[in-house]
C-alpha positions in Angstrom: -41.3 3.2 -30.9 -44.4 3.2 -28.8 -44.5 3.4 -25.0 -45.5 -0.3 -24.5 -42.5 -1.5 -26.6 -40.1 0.7 -24.5 -41.5 -0.8 -21.3 -41.0 -4.3 -22.6 -37.4 -3.6 -23.7 -36.6 -2.1 -20.3 -38.1 -5.1 -18.5 -36.1 -7.4 -20.7 -32.9 -5.5 -19.9 -33.6 -5.7 -16.2 -34.2 -9.4 -16.4 -30.9 -9.9 -18.2 -29.0 -7.8 -15.6 -30.7 -9.6 -12.8 -29.9 -13.0 -14.3 -26.2 -12.1 -14.7 -26.0 -10.9 -11.1 -27.6 -14.1 -9.9 -25.2 -16.2 -11.9 -22.2 -14.4 -10.6 -23.3 -14.7 -6.9 -24.1 -18.4 -7.4 -20.7 -19.0 -9.0 -18.8 -17.2 -6.2 -20.8 -19.0 -3.5 -20.2 -22.3 -5.2 -16.5 -21.7 -5.4 -16.3 -20.8 -1.7 -18.3 -23.8 -0.7 -16.2 -26.1 -2.8 -13.0 -24.7 -1.3 -14.3 -25.0 2.2 -15.5 -28.5 1.7 -12.4 -29.8 0.0 -9.7 -28.0 2.1 -8.1 -30.3 4.6 -6.0 -29.0 7.4 -2.6 -30.7 7.5 -2.2 -32.5 10.8 0.5 -30.8 13.0 2.6 -32.9 15.4 5.0 -30.8 17.3 8.2 -32.2 18.7 8.0 -29.7 21.6 6.0 -31.0 24.5 4.3 -28.9 27.2 5.6 -30.0 30.6 4.2 -27.3 33.0 2.8 -23.8 33.4 2.3 -21.1 36.0 0.2 -18.0 36.4 0.9 -14.4 37.4 -1.5 -12.1 39.4 -2.0 -9.8 36.4 -1.7 -9.9 32.6 1.9 -10.2 31.4 3.3 -7.2 29.5 6.7 -8.6 28.6 9.2 -11.0 30.1 12.9 -11.8 29.8 14.9 -15.0 30.5 18.4 -14.3 31.8 20.8 -16.7 33.5 18.1 -19.2 34.4 15.7 -16.5 35.8 12.5 -15.1 34.5 12.0 -11.3 34.8 8.3 -10.7 34.2 6.5 -7.4 33.9 2.8 -7.3 34.9 0.8 -4.2 35.7 3.0 -2.1 38.0 5.1 -5.0 39.2 8.2 -6.9 38.1 8.5 -10.5 39.3 11.7 -12.5 39.4 11.1 -16.2 39.2 13.1 -19.3 38.7 12.7 -21.4 35.6 9.9 -23.4 37.3 7.9 -20.3 38.0 8.7 -20.1 41.7 8.8 -16.4 42.8 12.2 -15.2 44.1 11.5 -11.5 44.4 9.4 -8.7 43.2 9.4 -4.9 43.1 7.1 -2.1 42.0 7.5 0.0 38.8 5.5 2.7 37.1 2.4 1.9 35.0 2.7 1.4 31.2 5.7 -0.9 30.8 6.4 -1.7 27.2 9.4 -4.1 27.6 11.9 -5.5 30.0 15.5 -6.7 29.5 18.4 -7.7 31.7 22.2 -7.2 31.5 25.2 -5.4 33.0 23.9 -6.3 36.5 20.8 -4.1 35.8 17.1 -4.7 35.0 16.1 -2.2 32.3 12.4 -1.3 32.0 11.0 0.5 29.0 8.1 2.9 28.9 6.7 4.9 25.9 8.9 7.9 26.6 11.6 6.9 29.0 13.8 4.1 30.4 14.6 3.0 33.9 17.4 0.8 35.2 17.0 -1.1 38.5 19.3 -3.2 40.6 18.5 -6.9 41.1 17.0 -5.9 44.5 14.6 -3.5 42.7 16.3 -0.2 43.6 16.0 2.4 40.9 19.6 3.4 40.0 19.2 5.3 36.7 16.7 6.7 34.3 16.6 8.8 31.1 14.0 10.5 28.9 13.5 9.8 25.2 15.7 11.8 22.9 12.9 12.7 20.5 9.6 14.6 20.9 6.5 12.4 20.5 8.5 9.2 20.9 6.4 6.1 21.4 8.8 3.3 22.4 7.9 -0.3 21.8 10.8 -2.6 22.5 14.5 -2.5 23.3 17.6 -4.7 23.5 21.1 -4.6 25.0 24.2 -5.1 22.9 27.6 -4.5 24.3 27.6 -1.0 25.9 24.5 0.1 24.0 20.7 0.1 24.3 18.7 -0.1 21.0 15.1 1.1 21.3 12.4 0.9 18.6 10.1 4.0 18.2 6.7 3.4 16.6 6.0 7.1 16.3 9.2 8.2 14.6 9.6 4.9 12.7 13.2 4.4 13.7 15.6 2.7 16.1 17.2 5.0 18.7 20.6 4.0 20.0 21.9 5.0 23.5 24.8 4.0 25.7 23.8 2.0 28.7 24.1 5.3 30.7 21.5 6.9 28.6 23.6 9.0 26.2 22.2 9.4 22.7 24.3 7.9 19.9 22.3 7.8 16.7 19.0 7.1 14.9 18.8 4.1 12.7 16.4 4.0 9.8 15.4 1.1 7.6 16.4 1.4 3.9 12.9 0.0 3.2 11.2 2.4 5.8 9.6 0.9 8.8 5.9 0.3 8.6 4.7 -0.4 12.2 1.0 -1.2 12.7 -0.3 -2.3 16.2 3.0 -1.6 18.0 4.6 -4.8 16.5 8.2 -3.5 16.6 10.3 -6.1 18.5 14.1 -6.0 18.6 16.8 -8.4 19.8 20.6 -8.7 19.7 22.8 -11.6 18.9 26.6 -11.6 18.6 27.0 -7.9 18.0 24.2 -7.8 15.5 20.8 -6.1 15.9 17.6 -7.8 14.6 14.3 -6.1 14.5 10.9 -6.7 12.9 9.5 -4.5 10.1 6.1 -6.0 10.7 4.2 -4.0 8.1 6.5 -5.4 5.5 6.6 -8.9 7.1 10.3 -8.8 7.4 13.1 -9.3 10.0 16.0 -6.9 9.4 19.5 -7.0 10.7 22.0 -4.1 11.5 25.5 -3.7 12.8 26.1 -2.0 16.1 27.0 1.2 14.3 23.6 1.2 12.5 24.6 -0.2 9.1 21.9 -2.3 7.4 23.0 -5.9 6.8 20.1 -7.9 5.4 16.4 -8.8 5.6 14.3 -11.9 5.3 10.7 -12.9 5.3 7.7 -11.8 3.2 3.9 -12.0 3.3 2.2 -15.4 3.1 0.3 -17.8 5.2 2.5 -20.8 4.4 5.3 -21.9 6.7 8.3 -19.7 6.5 6.4 -16.5 5.7 4.4 -14.1 7.8 0.6 -13.5 7.4 -1.7 -10.8 8.5 -1.2 -7.0 8.7 1.8 -7.0 11.1 3.9 -10.1 11.6 6.1 -11.3 13.1 5.2 -9.8 16.4 8.1 -11.1 18.5 11.6 -12.5 17.8 14.2 -14.2 20.1 17.2 -16.5 19.9 18.1 -19.9 21.2 21.6 -20.2 22.8 22.9 -21.9 19.7 21.8 -19.0 17.5 18.5 -20.3 16.1 16.0 -17.4 15.5 12.5 -17.9 16.9 9.6 -15.9 15.6 6.1 -15.5 17.0 3.0 -14.4 15.0 -0.4 -13.2 15.9 -3.8 -13.5 14.1 -3.4 -17.3 13.8 -0.7 -17.6 16.5 2.3 -19.8 15.7 6.0 -20.0 16.6 8.6 -20.9 14.0 12.4 -21.3 13.9 14.9 -20.0 11.3 18.6 -20.0 10.9 20.2 -16.6 11.5 20.5 -16.0 7.8 16.7 -16.4 7.5 16.5 -19.9 6.1 13.3 -21.5 7.4 13.6 -24.6 9.6 10.2 -25.5 11.0 7.0 -24.5 12.8 7.5 -25.2 16.5 4.1 -24.6 17.9 0.7 -23.8 16.4 -2.3 -22.0 17.8 -3.8 -25.0 19.5 -0.7 -25.9 21.4 -0.1 -22.3 22.4 -3.5 -21.9 23.8 -5.6 -20.3 21.0 -6.8 -16.7 20.7 -5.4 -14.2 18.2 -2.7 -12.5 20.1 1.0 -13.4 19.7 2.7 -15.3 22.5 6.1 -13.9 23.5 8.6 -16.7 23.7 12.1 -17.2 25.3 14.3 -20.2 25.3 17.2 -21.4 27.5 18.5 -24.2 25.2 16.4 -27.0 26.8 13.1 -25.4 27.3 10.8 -22.9 25.6 8.7 -20.4 27.6 5.6 -18.9 26.0 3.6 -16.1 27.7 -0.1 -15.5 27.0 -2.4 -13.4 29.2 -1.5 -14.3 32.8 0.1 -17.7 32.0 3.5 -18.9 31.1 3.6 -22.3 29.5 6.8 -24.3 29.5 7.7 -26.7 26.6 10.5 -29.2 26.5 12.8 -28.7 23.5 13.9 -31.8 21.5 17.5 -32.8 22.0 18.1 -33.2 18.3 16.6 -32.1 15.1 15.0 -34.7 12.8 16.6 -35.9 9.6 16.6 -33.3 6.9 16.8 -30.3 9.3 20.3 -28.9 9.9 
């Protein structure tokens, strides 16, 4: 085979490869364009109506709703407000607050490696250090005489008494995967609920650390959790309905305690946009959603529509 023929064959091969690559790129682009052009966003009409909002001086770390009062951590301050946002009191705390909760006539404040307990007047009455080296605490919840704390570094839940005595470590049978410090925890009727955000699950445990069940799964459709680490927050209504809050494309949804999906409550537009999750709390008639320096207040419906139990 002479040199000229080899050159022609190589050119022909290059043209065939180039044509194939062009065809594949064109096909992919065509599919994407078609999907984008034909996809229609389903209109969303929430039954939850925004009725008011109020701002804090600094970005909100976490907040708790307890006995009609809001306990809000911002920067190095804790603000106590009524349900309309009117300030009742405030006191100074250390920098780096991860979570705040209220119970047993105490205001508990969580930091990455220790916990403080304050009186309602803002007087420090008790504190204790993390029981593990390299702990990186994310969230905590009170249940009976115990405090349950999630630890992103050690991938477990640490159980203490309310006086700070260590009780036990609780590990997930599926192992906790915790990206981006999404490791929220709540209690309800002597049951502990926490997010396993890397697995897109909500898991439940008894007060002595026994695993009960899990629900959820990855997916963008209603009733599932999208992104790398959702849900970000969980809470409960007074009647036991679980509320989840997601980031990425923020939305708030409701579930029965056994994990049965009920409905999407608020979408990104109604919450205020962005990509961060909005922490939410409810008191039975209103829902409070915190984002940046603002807490928006939504009126809850008095009854569920037909078909939702």
